[in-house]
KEVEX-762657 format. One line per 8 residues: number of its first residue (from 1); their letters; for each residue z, y, x of C-alpha. Coordinates in steps of 0.02 Angstrom, whole numbers, plus 50000, padded with zeros to 5 digits. Example, Ala and Ser with C-alpha at 12.3 -4.5 7.8 and 13.67 -1.06 7.14 Angstrom:
<nodes>
1> as> 50390/49775/50615 ~ 50357/49947/50684
</nodes>
This chain:
<nodes>
1> xxxxxxxx> 47134/49322/54558 ~ 46978/49238/54488 ~ 47088/49133/54372 ~ 47179/49291/54311 ~ 47015/49382/54275 ~ 46950/49231/54180 ~ 47110/49223/54080 ~ 47100/49408/54034
9> xxxxxxxx> 46920/49389/53978 ~ 46967/49235/53878 ~ 47112/49329/53796 ~ 47000/49477/53754 ~ 46877/49358/53673 ~ 47015/49286/53564 ~ 47071/49459/53511 ~ 46896/49514/53463
17> xxxxxxxx> 46868/49352/53368 ~ 47018/49392/53261 ~ 46941/49557/53204 ~ 46861/49537/53034 ~ 46712/49637/52975 ~ 46749/49767/52840 ~ 46666/49657/52708 ~ 46767/49503/52757
25> xxxxxxxx> 46929/49600/52765 ~ 46908/49694/52600 ~ 46825/49553/52505 ~ 46664/49640/52455 ~ 46504/49694/52540 ~ 46522/49872/52601 ~ 46417/49981/52488 ~ 46446/49879/52331
33> xxxxxxxx> 46614/49961/52292 ~ 46697/50126/52332 ~ 46845/50087/52443 ~ 47006/50176/52406 ~ 47080/50274/52549 ~ 47225/50153/52566 ~ 47101/50011/52592 ~ 47014/50108/52730
41> xxxxxxxx> 47181/50138/52816 ~ 47222/49953/52802 ~ 47058/49905/52883 ~ 47078/50025/53029 ~ 47256/49961/53054 ~ 47189/49783/53055 ~ 47061/49823/53189 ~ 47186/49916/53298
49> xxxxxxxx> 47310/49772/53286 ~ 47179/49644/53338 ~ 47073/49737/53466 ~ 47123/49811/53632 ~ 46973/49928/53616 ~ 47053/50028/53475 ~ 47210/50131/53449 ~ 47245/50206/53279
57> xxxxxxxx> 47372/50335/53226 ~ 47420/50462/53096 ~ 47404/50647/53132 ~ 47465/50722/52970 ~ 47487/50705/52782 ~ 47392/50784/52638 ~ 47470/50880/52495 ~ 47465/50718/52396
65> xxxxxxxx> 47551/50625/52539 ~ 47402/50524/52597 ~ 47393/50493/52785 ~ 47269/50585/52895 ~ 47218/50467/53034 ~ 47107/50443/53184 ~ 47054/50298/53294 ~ 47014/50306/53479
73> xxxxxxxx> 46881/50178/53525 ~ 46838/50141/53706 ~ 46843/50005/53838 ~ 47006/49922/53890 ~ 46994/50005/54061 ~ 46972/50175/53982 ~ 47119/50146/53866 ~ 47227/50108/54017
81> xxxxxxxx> 47172/50274/54092 ~ 47157/50373/53931 ~ 47279/50513/53969 ~ 47193/50550/54134 ~ 47024/50552/54046 ~ 47090/50674/53917 ~ 47172/50793/54040 ~ 47024/50789/54160
89> xxxxxxxx> 46913/50844/54018 ~ 47029/50988/53971 ~ 47041/51039/54154 ~ 46854/51064/54167 ~ 46870/51180/54017 ~ 47003/51277/54112 ~ 47149/51208/54013 ~ 47292/51135/54113
97> xxxxxxxx> 47266/51027/54266 ~ 47232/50846/54301 ~ 47266/50721/54439 ~ 47095/50646/54404 ~ 46966/50753/54492 ~ 46810/50693/54401 ~ 46777/50703/54215 ~ 46636/50579/54185
105> xxxxxxxx> 46668/50502/54014 ~ 46576/50565/53861 ~ 46697/50607/53720 ~ 46617/50588/53548 ~ 46711/50633/53388 ~ 46644/50568/53222 ~ 46715/50653/53066 ~ 46687/50573/52896
113> xxxxxxxx> 46708/50626/52715 ~ 46761/50808/52728 ~ 46690/50823/52552 ~ 46777/50690/52448 ~ 46631/50648/52335 ~ 46511/50628/52481 ~ 46590/50459/52493 ~ 46464/50350/52585
121> xxxxxxxx> 46522/50415/52753 ~ 46696/50339/52747 ~ 46617/50172/52704 ~ 46504/50198/52855 ~ 46653/50236/52967 ~ 46716/50058/52945 ~ 46552/49972/52987 ~ 46523/50092/53132
129> xxxxxxxx> 46694/50048/53204 ~ 46658/49863/53188 ~ 46487/49877/53271 ~ 46558/49977/53416 ~ 46688/49846/53462 ~ 46573/49696/53436 ~ 46388/49723/53473 ~ 46396/49894/53557
137> xxxxxxxx> 46542/49872/53677 ~ 46436/49917/53829 ~ 46424/50097/53768 ~ 46613/50112/53774 ~ 46621/50091/53963 ~ 46587/50275/53990 ~ 46619/50342/53815 ~ 46775/50380/53716
145> xxxxxxxx> 46738/50381/53530 ~ 46861/50464/53411 ~ 46839/50418/53228 ~ 46920/50515/53086 ~ 46874/50401/52940 ~ 46920/50525/52803 ~ 46958/50710/52828 ~ 46988/50734/52642
153> xxxxxxxx> 47083/50584/52571 ~ 47141/50676/52414 ~ 46964/50725/52365 ~ 46894/50555/52409 ~ 47020/50462/52301 ~ 46992/50586/52158 ~ 46809/50537/52163 ~ 46829/50351/52199
161> xxxxxxxx> 46963/50325/52067 ~ 46858/50418/51937 ~ 46702/50319/51979 ~ 46792/50152/51980 ~ 46860/50193/51807 ~ 46697/50243/51723 ~ 46559/50145/51812 ~ 46461/50012/51719
169> xxxxxxxx> 46453/49832/51780 ~ 46325/49816/51851 ~ 46305/50000/51893 ~ 46182/50103/51790 ~ 46050/50192/51899 ~ 45996/50310/51758 ~ 46030/50491/51804 ~ 46099/50528/51631
177> xxxxxxxx> 46231/50391/51641 ~ 46408/50459/51637 ~ 46448/50380/51805 ~ 46329/50507/51885 ~ 46410/50660/51809 ~ 46582/50702/51878 ~ 46705/50802/51773 ~ 46776/50968/51834
185> xxxxxxxx> 46828/50997/51973 ~ 46741/50849/52055 ~ 46795/50759/52212 ~ 46721/50880/52337 ~ 46875/50987/52376 ~ 47052/50944/52431 ~ 47211/50951/52326 ~ 47206/51141/52314
193> xxxxxxxx> 47019/51135/52280 ~ 46974/51211/52449 ~ 46812/51164/52533 ~ 46879/51093/52697 ~ 46709/51111/52779 ~ 46732/51300/52768 ~ 46912/51296/52833 ~ 46895/51245/53016
201> xxxxxxxx> 46915/51422/53084 ~ 47033/51491/52950 ~ 47144/51336/52948 ~ 47226/51382/52784 ~ 47249/51200/52729 ~ 47368/51067/52793 ~ 47223/50950/52833 ~ 47140/51080/52945
209> xxxxxxxx> 47302/51131/53030 ~ 47347/50952/53072 ~ 47172/50907/53130 ~ 47159/51057/53247 ~ 47314/51002/53343 ~ 47228/50838/53387 ~ 47057/50917/53412 ~ 47127/51039/53539
217> xxxxxxxx> 47208/50896/53634 ~ 47034/50823/53663 ~ 46898/50957/53650 ~ 46760/50827/53626 ~ 46586/50848/53698 ~ 46496/50792/53540 ~ 46557/50815/53362 ~ 46470/50749/53206
225> xxxxxxxx> 46515/50797/53028 ~ 46447/50668/52905 ~ 46394/50734/52734 ~ 46285/50699/52583 ~ 46160/50811/52493 ~ 46050/50805/52338 ~ 45980/50638/52283 ~ 45799/50689/52321
233> xxxxxxxx> 45822/50743/52503 ~ 45818/50585/52611 ~ 45916/50622/52770 ~ 45947/50774/52880 ~ 46000/50770/53061 ~ 45991/50881/53215 ~ 45918/50993/53279 ~ 45992/51127/53165
241> xxxxxxxx> 45902/51271/53081 ~ 45900/51453/53135 ~ 46000/51561/53150 ~ 46092/51495/53300 ~ 46236/51605/53358 ~ 46193/51694/53520 ~ 46331/51608/53621 ~ 46256/51436/53592
249> xxxxxxxx> 46187/51378/53759 ~ 46013/51316/53799 ~ 46090/51147/53837 ~ 46174/51137/53667 ~ 46008/51175/53584 ~ 45912/51052/53692 ~ 46032/50908/53674 ~ 46029/50927/53485
257> xxxxxxxx> 45842/50894/53497 ~ 45869/50743/53610 ~ 45994/50670/53488 ~ 45875/50700/53342 ~ 45734/50613/53436 ~ 45847/50464/53469 ~ 45889/50451/53284 ~ 45705/50466/53240
265> xxxxxxxx> 45665/50308/53339 ~ 45780/50205/53229 ~ 45728/50288/53066 ~ 45543/50269/53105 ~ 45570/50085/53147 ~ 45654/50056/52978 ~ 45533/50167/52881 ~ 45669/50290/52829
273> xxxxxxxx> 45623/50470/52793 ~ 45716/50617/52870 ~ 45700/50803/52907 ~ 45766/50922/53041 ~ 45776/51109/53081 ~ 45797/51161/52898 ~ 45936/51234/52790 ~ 46087/51195/52897
281> xxxxxxxx> 46105/51333/53027 ~ 46233/51365/53164 ~ 46311/51535/53126 ~ 46464/51538/53011 ~ 46607/51484/53124 ~ 46712/51384/53002 ~ 46602/51230/52980 ~ 46625/51059/53056
289> xxxxxxxx> 46468/51085/53160 ~ 46487/51268/53213 ~ 46673/51269/53256 ~ 46654/51125/53381 ~ 46496/51209/53449 ~ 46593/51368/53487 ~ 46721/51258/53575 ~ 46588/51190/53692
297> xxxxxxxx> 46533/51035/53597 ~ 46366/50981/53529 ~ 46415/51009/53348 ~ 46305/50932/53213 ~ 46295/50900/53027 ~ 46214/50741/52963 ~ 46167/50744/52778 ~ 46125/50587/52680
305> xxxxxxxx> 46046/50593/52508 ~ 46171/50550/52372 ~ 46322/50661/52345 ~ 46437/50634/52196 ~ 46291/50599/52080 ~ 46227/50445/52167 ~ 46369/50323/52132 ~ 46327/50146/52185
313> xxxxxxxx> 46144/50175/52145 ~ 46035/50304/52059 ~ 45850/50328/52022 ~ 45793/50487/52108 ~ 45653/50600/52049 ~ 45525/50514/52161 ~ 45548/50346/52077 ~ 45656/50264/52210
321> xxxxxxxx> 45826/50187/52184 ~ 45950/50260/52308 ~ 46093/50138/52336 ~ 46261/50157/52420 ~ 46214/50011/52533 ~ 46065/50112/52597 ~ 46170/50269/52619 ~ 46299/50176/52723
329> xxxxxxxx> 46162/50100/52832 ~ 46087/50270/52869 ~ 46254/50348/52918 ~ 46298/50197/53024 ~ 46132/50212/53114 ~ 46150/50396/53160 ~ 46331/50372/53209 ~ 46289/50230/53329
337> xxxxxxxx> 46135/50322/53393 ~ 46246/50472/53434 ~ 46364/50363/53535 ~ 46217/50279/53622 ~ 46133/50436/53687 ~ 46301/50514/53732 ~ 46343/50359/53834 ~ 46176/50368/53925
345> xxxxxxxx> 46198/50554/53961 ~ 46385/50557/53998 ~ 46375/50639/54170 ~ 46255/50775/54113 ~ 46361/50807/53957 ~ 46515/50837/54065 ~ 46426/50955/54185 ~ 46355/51061/54045
353> xxxxxxxx> 46519/51059/53950 ~ 46607/51133/54100 ~ 46473/51269/54115 ~ 46504/51325/53935 ~ 46676/51389/53981 ~ 46610/51514/54108 ~ 46639/51675/54011 ~ 46595/51803/54145
361> xxxxxxxx> 46438/51861/54055 ~ 46523/51907/53891 ~ 46497/52091/53852 ~ 46671/52128/53788 ~ 46814/52085/53905 ~ 46958/52131/53790 ~ 46990/52163/53606 ~ 47132/52284/53571
369> xxxxxxxx> 47208/52281/53396 ~ 47343/52385/53314 ~ 47419/52387/53141 ~ 47575/52331/53050 ~ 47679/52202/53140 ~ 47662/52085/52991 ~ 47472/52089/53001 ~ 47476/52066/53189
377> xxxxxxxx> 47596/51921/53168 ~ 47481/51842/53038 ~ 47336/51853/53160 ~ 47445/51782/53298 ~ 47481/51631/53187 ~ 47295/51599/53168 ~ 47263/51618/53354 ~ 47405/51499/53392
385> xxxxxxxx> 47324/51366/53284 ~ 47169/51378/53393 ~ 47271/51391/53553 ~ 47192/51559/53592 ~ 47298/51667/53706 ~ 47346/51847/53671 ~ 47454/51979/53754 ~ 47532/52147/53709
393> xxxxxxxx> 47527/52325/53770 ~ 47630/52479/53727 ~ 47597/52665/53736 ~ 47416/52660/53787 ~ 47238/52705/53743 ~ 47082/52597/53734 ~ 46901/52650/53735 ~ 46749/52553/53678
401> xxxxxxxx> 46671/52500/53515 ~ 46781/52565/53374 ~ 46789/52455/53219 ~ 46848/52604/53119 ~ 46705/52717/53171 ~ 46580/52575/53182 ~ 46526/52660/53343 ~ 46593/52704/53514
409> xxxxxxxx> 46766/52782/53510 ~ 46944/52772/53571 ~ 47112/52721/53500 ~ 47288/52767/53550 ~ 47427/52646/53513 ~ 47614/52626/53522 ~ 47596/52438/53514 ~ 47437/52334/53521
417> xxxxxxxx> 47385/52153/53532 ~ 47260/52122/53671 ~ 47146/51969/53670 ~ 47046/51939/53828 ~ 46885/51840/53840 ~ 46920/51777/54016 ~ 47013/51628/53945 ~ 46950/51452/53907
425> xxxxxxxx> 46912/51491/53726 ~ 46837/51662/53764 ~ 46676/51622/53673 ~ 46771/51579/53516 ~ 46863/51745/53537 ~ 46695/51833/53538 ~ 46636/51739/53384 ~ 46792/51776/53281
433> xxxxxxxx> 46819/51957/53333 ~ 46645/52023/53368 ~ 46597/52176/53264 ~ 46434/52105/53197 ~ 46349/51938/53232 ~ 46166/51944/53284 ~ 46046/51863/53161 ~ 45878/51791/53207
441> xxxxxxxx> 45847/51771/53020 ~ 45949/51825/52868 ~ 45911/51659/52782 ~ 46080/51578/52814 ~ 46183/51444/52728 ~ 46341/51548/52713 ~ 46422/51717/52741 ~ 46362/51821/52888
449> xxxxxxxx> 46519/51924/52924 ~ 46701/51877/52953 ~ 46764/51997/53087 ~ 46951/51967/53104 ~ 47002/52149/53133 ~ 46934/52191/52961 ~ 47000/52030/52884 ~ 47176/52069/52944
457> xxxxxxxx> 47173/52257/52910 ~ 47187/52308/53093 ~ 47114/52452/53191 ~ 47024/52384/53343 ~ 46927/52424/53499 ~ 46809/52305/53587 ~ 46814/52352/53770 ~ 46685/52311/53903
465> xxxxxxxx> 46823/52321/54034 ~ 46980/52215/54039 ~ 47128/52308/53963 ~ 47294/52292/54052 ~ 47449/52233/53960 ~ 47630/52282/53988 ~ 47737/52210/53850 ~ 47813/52048/53792
473> xxxxxxxx> 47792/51969/53622 ~ 47864/52092/53494 ~ 47882/51968/53353 ~ 48060/51915/53316 ~ 48151/51857/53162 ~ 48241/51998/53074 ~ 48423/51964/53038 ~ 48519/52099/52946
481> xxxxxxxx> 48677/52105/53052 ~ 48764/52244/52956 ~ 48798/52199/52775 ~ 48854/52348/52672 ~ 48905/52369/52492 ~ 48791/52514/52442 ~ 48720/52597/52285 ~ 48551/52527/52332
489> xxxxxxxx> 48448/52444/52467 ~ 48273/52491/52521 ~ 48136/52383/52597 ~ 47961/52427/52654 ~ 47802/52376/52562 ~ 47642/52353/52661 ~ 47612/52167/52688 ~ 47608/51998/52605
497> xxxxxxxx> 47774/51959/52687 ~ 47848/52099/52583 ~ 47767/52026/52428 ~ 47842/51855/52466 ~ 48012/51940/52482 ~ 47990/52022/52312 ~ 47938/51857/52235 ~ 48093/51775/52308
505> xxxxxxxx> 48206/51909/52236 ~ 48131/51896/52062 ~ 48144/51706/52061 ~ 48328/51724/52108 ~ 48357/51837/51958 ~ 48383/51995/52061 ~ 48313/52150/51979 ~ 48201/52257/52088
513> xxxxxxxx> 48125/52430/52073 ~ 47985/52516/52168 ~ 47945/52698/52192 ~ 47781/52771/52130 ~ 47807/52929/52233 ~ 47852/52959/52415 ~ 48036/52994/52441 ~ 48163/53035/52575
521> xxxxxxxx> 48334/52956/52571 ~ 48468/52966/52704 ~ 48350/53065/52814 ~ 48218/52927/52813 ~ 48047/52939/52730 ~ 47985/52802/52616 ~ 47807/52774/52556 ~ 47746/52728/52383
529> xxxxxxxx> 47785/52548/52341 ~ 47950/52543/52436 ~ 48065/52416/52354 ~ 48232/52478/52290 ~ 48365/52352/52240 ~ 48509/52443/52154 ~ 48688/52393/52126 ~ 48675/52462/51950
537> xxxxxxxx> 48533/52347/51900 ~ 48623/52194/51968 ~ 48804/52227/51921 ~ 48809/52068/51816 ~ 48739/51965/51960 ~ 48885/51877/52042 ~ 48883/51887/52233 ~ 48732/52001/52220
545> xxxxxxxx> 48747/52073/52395 ~ 48764/51903/52478 ~ 48615/51835/52382 ~ 48511/51988/52425 ~ 48545/51978/52612 ~ 48517/51790/52613 ~ 48344/51810/52538 ~ 48304/51957/52653
553> xxxxxxxx> 48353/51857/52808 ~ 48255/51704/52748 ~ 48100/51815/52735 ~ 48139/51912/52894 ~ 48143/52076/52798 ~ 48247/52225/52852 ~ 48357/52304/52719 ~ 48411/52485/52733
561> xxxxxxxx> 48571/52521/52634 ~ 48570/52689/52547 ~ 48732/52785/52555 ~ 48682/52876/52396 ~ 48557/52856/52256 ~ 48532/53045/52269 ~ 48375/53071/52373 ~ 48347/53208/52500
569> xxxxxxxx> 48173/53234/52427 ~ 48070/53147/52295 ~ 48138/53040/52154 ~ 48318/52980/52141 ~ 48350/52797/52105 ~ 48365/52829/51918 ~ 48202/52927/51906 ~ 48064/52872/51787
577> xxxxxxxx> 47954/52869/51943 ~ 48056/52725/52011 ~ 47999/52581/51904 ~ 48084/52417/51865 ~ 47976/52267/51907 ~ 47949/52148/51762 ~ 47956/51967/51825 ~ 47791/51920/51742
585> xxxxxxxx> 47748/51755/51661 ~ 47573/51715/51721 ~ 47435/51603/51655 ~ 47291/51550/51767 ~ 47132/51487/51684 ~ 47050/51329/51751 ~ 46926/51196/51697 ~ 46747/51199/51635
593> xxxxxxxx> 46669/51369/51657 ~ 46782/51422/51799 ~ 46738/51408/51982 ~ 46846/51269/52051 ~ 46847/51355/52221 ~ 46906/51521/52149 ~ 47036/51435/52041 ~ 47096/51334/52191
601> xxxxxxxx> 47110/51488/52304 ~ 47212/51577/52169 ~ 47321/51426/52135 ~ 47353/51408/52322 ~ 47394/51594/52334 ~ 47533/51578/52206 ~ 47606/51413/52267 ~ 47588/51427/52455
609> xxxxxxxx> 47561/51610/52501 ~ 47660/51712/52375 ~ 47782/51581/52315 ~ 47784/51633/52132 ~ 47764/51520/51979 ~ 47602/51515/51881 ~ 47551/51410/51731 ~ 47376/51336/51737
617> xxxxxxxx> 47292/51317/51567 ~ 47120/51254/51520 ~ 47000/51398/51490 ~ 46930/51319/51333 ~ 47106/51317/51258 ~ 47129/51504/51267 ~ 47082/51522/51084 ~ 47219/51398/51037
625> xxxxxxxx> 47353/51462/51157 ~ 47492/51580/51106 ~ 47455/51718/51230 ~ 47618/51806/51188 ~ 47703/51676/51298 ~ 47624/51764/51448 ~ 47620/51937/51524 ~ 47468/51910/51635
633> xxxxxxxx> 47311/51804/51616 ~ 47209/51777/51773 ~ 47025/51735/51757 ~ 46955/51661/51918 ~ 46772/51684/51955 ~ 46671/51588/51830 ~ 46556/51587/51681 ~ 46652/51624/51522
641> xxxxxxxx> 46511/51642/51396 ~ 46559/51484/51302 ~ 46744/51525/51309 ~ 46753/51710/51265 ~ 46656/51710/51104 ~ 46679/51850/50978 ~ 46840/51777/50910 ~ 46926/51738/51075
649> xxxxxxxx> 46870/51903/51151 ~ 46954/51993/51006 ~ 47111/51890/51037 ~ 47110/51940/51220 ~ 47090/52123/51174 ~ 47239/52111/51057 ~ 47340/52030/51197 ~ 47300/52176/51312
657> xxxxxxxx> 47331/52310/51182 ~ 47502/52233/51151 ~ 47550/52256/51333 ~ 47469/52108/51418 ~ 47366/52112/51575 ~ 47204/52026/51621 ~ 47152/52005/51803 ~ 46967/51962/51810
665> xxxxxxxx> 46890/51906/51976 ~ 46710/51912/52036 ~ 46592/51830/51909 ~ 46727/51835/51775 ~ 46687/52020/51757 ~ 46526/51970/51670 ~ 46631/51923/51518 ~ 46674/52108/51492
673> xxxxxxxx> 46531/52209/51565 ~ 46434/52303/51432 ~ 46541/52233/51290 ~ 46604/52346/51152 ~ 46776/52415/51191 ~ 46761/52395/51380 ~ 46707/52531/51501 ~ 46642/52410/51633
681> xxxxxxxx> 46453/52425/51659 ~ 46335/52345/51782 ~ 46241/52449/51911 ~ 46053/52443/51917 ~ 45930/52512/52042 ~ 45912/52700/52013 ~ 45754/52749/51920 ~ 45691/52856/52063
689> xxxxxxxx> 45691/52702/52176 ~ 45593/52591/52058 ~ 45413/52560/52105 ~ 45277/52467/52016 ~ 45222/52324/52128 ~ 45092/52192/52099 ~ 45150/52012/52113 ~ 45043/51973/52266
697> xxxxxxxx> 45171/51907/52391 ~ 45102/51743/52462 ~ 45192/51584/52410 ~ 45243/51542/52590 ~ 45323/51714/52611 ~ 45420/51720/52447 ~ 45586/51656/52517 ~ 45588/51777/52662
705> xxxxxxxx> 45532/51922/52553 ~ 45672/51888/52429 ~ 45809/51926/52556 ~ 45795/52110/52516 ~ 45892/52069/52357 ~ 46028/51971/52445 ~ 46200/52010/52514 ~ 46256/51858/52613
713> xxxxxxxx> 46441/51884/52638 ~ 46442/52058/52715 ~ 46582/52183/52753 ~ 46574/52354/52671 ~ 46682/52507/52696 ~ 46765/52565/52536 ~ 46864/52716/52481 ~ 47040/52685/52415
721> xxxxxxxx> 47154/52786/52301 ~ 47321/52751/52388 ~ 47417/52838/52249 ~ 47375/52701/52125 ~ 47503/52560/52115 ~ 47369/52429/52148 ~ 47340/52510/52318 ~ 47520/52535/52373
729> xxxxxxxx> 47538/52486/52555 ~ 47358/52534/52597 ~ 47280/52688/52673 ~ 47126/52775/52605 ~ 47002/52648/52677 ~ 46980/52462/52648 ~ 46849/52345/52719 ~ 46793/52225/52584
737> xxxxxxxx> 46702/52060/52603 ~ 46562/52067/52476 ~ 46496/51895/52433 ~ 46344/51941/52330 ~ 46242/52081/52258 ~ 46335/52102/52093 ~ 46373/52286/52067 ~ 46470/52382/51935
745> xxxxxxxx> 46477/52568/51902 ~ 46631/52673/51931 ~ 46743/52663/51778 ~ 46722/52811/51661 ~ 46884/52767/51576 ~ 47020/52700/51690 ~ 47059/52704/51875 ~ 46939/52672/52018
753> xxxxxxxx> 47061/52603/52146 ~ 46940/52546/52280 ~ 46757/52592/52271 ~ 46598/52628/52366 ~ 46536/52807/52366 ~ 46357/52870/52384 ~ 46375/52831/52569 ~ 46351/52643/52571
761> xxxxxxxx> 46418/52582/52738 ~ 46383/52402/52784 ~ 46484/52373/52943 ~ 46443/52189/52972 ~ 46335/52051/52901 ~ 46168/52050/52814 ~ 46131/52153/52659 ~ 45954/52177/52594
769> xxxxxxxx> 45891/52352/52558 ~ 45869/52323/52371 ~ 46044/52250/52357 ~ 46120/52395/52453 ~ 46029/52521/52345 ~ 46131/52461/52195 ~ 46298/52482/52283 ~ 46305/52672/52282
777> xxxxxxxx> 46447/52733/52170 ~ 46503/52555/52135 ~ 46672/52481/52094 ~ 46770/52361/52203 ~ 46942/52360/52119 ~ 46987/52452/51961 ~ 47106/52461/51813 ~ 47059/52497/51633
785> xxxxxxxx> 47200/52538/51511 ~ 47188/52467/51335 ~ 47332/52507/51219 ~ 47491/52466/51314 ~ 47406/52343/51430 ~ 47273/52338/51565 ~ 47122/52245/51627 ~ 47111/52232/51816
793> xxxxxxxx> 46934/52214/51881 ~ 46912/52135/52053 ~ 46727/52139/52092 ~ 46758/52066/52265 ~ 46874/51917/52274 ~ 47016/51958/52394 ~ 47074/51776/52393 ~ 46906/51702/52445
801> xxxxxxxx> 46940/51547/52551 ~ 47115/51613/52584 ~ 47066/51699/52747 ~ 47039/51884/52702 ~ 47220/51926/52741 ~ 47205/52113/52710 ~ 47150/52092/52529 ~ 47296/51986/52471
809> xxxxxxxx> 47416/52132/52446 ~ 47297/52209/52318 ~ 47322/52052/52216 ~ 47512/52060/52230 ~ 47507/52243/52180 ~ 47402/52199/52028 ~ 47532/52071/51977 ~ 47695/52163/52008
817> xxxxxxxx> 47661/52350/52010 ~ 47508/52392/51905 ~ 47562/52438/51727 ~ 47703/52312/51736 ~ 47854/52401/51664 ~ 47891/52316/51498 ~ 48037/52203/51539 ~ 48037/52033/51452
825> x> 48209/51997/51377
</nodes>
């Protein structure tokens, strides 16, 4: 036996000796080049092939087909027992069962490069891996370390390839050098220009969806998200800033401090500056620090000075040269320090992790939601991604906090989704569905409201008692069994699934109408917006009926054949009130002056949500573009002052007067507000609320005093005109996520489709008093007619981050229904 043990130790030594350092393997000192993602993958593969302490695998692919990968780093003995370690950890969270009774290994997950141009962290992932399996192996005896070397490969390569193309040799540290000034859109976001660090909870992107599957298989105890910040801020690490969400435990707070103190030992020894407890709070649930925290982990953000400006080296404003070599060293140090203290505290970490999943003290025991089946199904898809359980109830009544009343109330339902908090992820249920998050301070890093009932357009009750369920899953794929040859076919209109169906029909060359007035046909009532596909319109379409039913079944849409185009009440199929939908040709502005995030969310909406073609054109080319090639021009949020000069603005007006349509989003409205020929005007504080005040606020109190002018991502109740085509499928109330304090008056000329009345109702999130005072009688969505065309104003962006599900149909209505009747031959 002694000879066998000696042989195994000897063999392990040979294996480790074959592992090259990142610098030896890649042929350059780490920090002197930006490694392409493929090189990083090659290095991790090399280590896994030559070390029995590492396994490495792919968990998904990006939109640009780059692999998403992770390495598991631990001792040989732990690798041999890895599945038992994993299941024992889940069992103490109440998930599944395990044959191993004791969970005693610390599980640490290190995530790198979620923002592609914060590129030092991926370089650090390689040196951290090498150190762990060479000089720090002892820590792996009771620790499992999971390393995701690059969450955002598409963004990283966009940045690295750009820098490698333009950088001087040697690099130029001057801030004005071109290598320190990225072109639009920069490397920060992914392929669709989404910020993946705001997508953990909403999981709209393929990277997030793939990562969550692996994350939920492990539920780590410690999660670190490695970032970079401005070139003049040295390094930030835990503990985080206020506000902390109320469900965060005392242990989670305390251990953040312990970790920060451990880092400080190393930074003080090296003479490296750092700061803690500032800027980066733990509230918004979709970050790489908060999401893991709400899943029981110690979730943390580490921020190194640098960002996309720093390149290989840059002179900061304090006279120091910040190099990539330094940035890598700092991230390596905090990464190893995190593993070290987790290893030393493994038993305590496991005990406290298990305690987190005791949900008996949560105030609300069940959330009861009702609404359209499509909206409930969309919410179910999101919950499935997080492995949150839900049930169903029929023919009942729930009492508790009413989201509709914003107060105590009751709700009767024919069918409801019920989500209990007595499940392993009950605290995450509370975070995502709670009516209004508590704030210890309004000075937060992101939005302060995200309540899913409002985001998904659902009525809801939060109940302090557990609500019983009595129904199975109602969601099933619709297959139209009976296929009839009829004068026309009708389909409902109240969800994005209906909009996808319409888009599919138009792309297939099938002509579609919609009704602007309620109607009754064949004894059945139909609301405004109902789709009507007539035999008359499609008589030249060969196999029209087969094509129609095929598309309906593919989209799980029910078709109702009409036995006659003569209606019982309301318009007949040939009525002028039943409009033909023009399949619009759409241009989407991008580039300098536009918000890359707003452009990306809109681009994603067309390609992945709606499934309808859009042509992206550079905003600064609008003056040289033949606008007659398009029916609709979409202006994402942005700053168009340099684009819409007097000449181009006149060209845009001519385009609209000739029958075109502009859809302006968020800050893009500034291009039209107060301009001659446009009725859009900004709101200001009413004169009777203005007061003369001396400028005597102390310097130290200025930031806190300024919050009265802020709206930090808050939900407001709005009034809707459901008779306007842009609001078809909605009722008379809509809850809008307002991202800032911009406010515009009701349109004097045009249609106020969704708006705030004198009664300004902020149902969730922070809004300062001064900011709220400007919202009375303000516009949310509106249409202004100009000649034969229209300008659509969207003050609040319904496509923001792709998660406000209930706003997306407004956008589809603006495209297909609003003043969209001139058919292009």
